[in-house]
C-alpha positions as CSV (number, residue, x, y, z in Angstrom):
1,M,-14.3,-66.7,147.8
2,M,-13.5,-70.6,148.5
3,D,-10.1,-69.9,149.4
4,I,-11.3,-67.4,151.8
5,L,-13.7,-69.2,153.8
6,Y,-11.2,-72.1,153.5
7,S,-8.6,-70.0,155.1
8,K,-11.1,-69.2,158.1
9,G,-11.4,-73.0,158.7
10,I,-15.0,-73.3,156.9
11,K,-14.1,-77.1,154.8
12,T,-17.7,-77.8,154.5
13,L,-19.9,-75.4,152.6
14,M,-23.9,-76.9,151.5
15,V,-25.2,-75.0,149.4
16,E,-28.6,-75.1,147.6
17,G,-28.1,-73.1,144.7
18,G,-29.6,-72.4,141.3
19,A,-28.6,-74.2,138.2
20,T,-26.0,-71.7,137.1
21,L,-24.4,-71.7,140.9
22,N,-24.6,-75.3,140.5
23,W,-23.0,-75.5,137.2
24,N,-19.7,-73.1,138.5
25,L,-19.4,-75.5,141.7
26,L,-19.3,-78.7,139.7
27,R,-17.2,-76.9,136.5
28,L,-14.7,-75.7,139.3
29,G,-14.5,-79.1,140.8
30,L,-15.5,-77.7,144.2
31,V,-18.4,-80.3,144.6
32,D,-17.2,-83.6,146.4
33,E,-21.0,-84.4,147.2
34,V,-24.5,-84.3,146.1
35,R,-28.0,-85.0,147.9
36,L,-30.9,-84.9,146.1
37,I,-34.8,-85.2,147.3
38,H,-36.7,-86.2,144.7
39,I,-40.5,-85.7,145.6
40,P,-43.5,-87.7,144.0
41,F,-45.0,-85.9,141.2
42,I,-43.0,-84.7,138.0
43,V,-42.8,-80.8,136.5
44,G,-42.0,-80.7,133.2
45,G,-41.6,-78.0,129.9
46,T,-38.8,-76.7,128.4
47,D,-38.7,-73.6,131.2
48,T,-38.5,-75.6,133.8
49,P,-35.6,-75.2,136.1
50,T,-32.7,-77.8,136.0
51,L,-30.7,-79.1,138.8
52,V,-27.2,-78.1,136.7
53,G,-27.0,-75.2,133.8
54,G,-24.2,-73.7,132.5
55,E,-22.5,-74.6,128.9
56,G,-22.6,-78.6,130.3
57,F,-19.1,-80.6,130.0
58,Y,-18.0,-81.6,126.4
59,S,-16.4,-85.0,126.9
60,F,-17.5,-87.8,129.3
61,D,-14.2,-87.7,130.9
62,E,-14.8,-83.9,132.3
63,V,-18.5,-85.3,134.0
64,V,-18.5,-85.3,137.3
65,K,-19.0,-89.1,138.3
66,L,-19.8,-90.3,142.3
67,K,-21.1,-92.9,143.8
68,L,-24.4,-93.1,145.9
69,R,-23.3,-93.2,149.1
70,A,-26.7,-93.8,150.6
71,H,-30.3,-93.6,149.1
72,F,-33.4,-94.3,151.8
73,L,-37.5,-92.9,151.9
74,R,-38.8,-90.7,153.9
75,G,-42.4,-90.3,153.9
76,S,-43.1,-90.5,149.9
77,R,-39.7,-88.7,149.3
78,S,-36.8,-90.5,148.1
79,H,-33.0,-89.2,149.3
80,N,-29.9,-89.7,147.4
81,R,-26.5,-89.1,148.6
82,M,-24.0,-88.9,146.1
83,G,-20.0,-88.4,146.8
84,D,-16.8,-89.9,146.5
85,K,-15.8,-89.3,143.2
86,V,-15.1,-92.1,141.1
């Protein structure tokens, strides 16, 4: 699918996926930027959805390492933009 989009001139895609989609995009090396918004409360529990699901990476060499590109507050929410693979 990504090859088809690229061939049609779509070179940037914003994805608001769930844990499984996020994992697969990371696993395939298709992520070059992550934007996170933190809200001022914590929800816990073993059934709480996570940012990235899947099997996870097996070694530190495999993990996706990104630089913090921007950080700012908008109201009570913290916004973080990460990209540029290390």
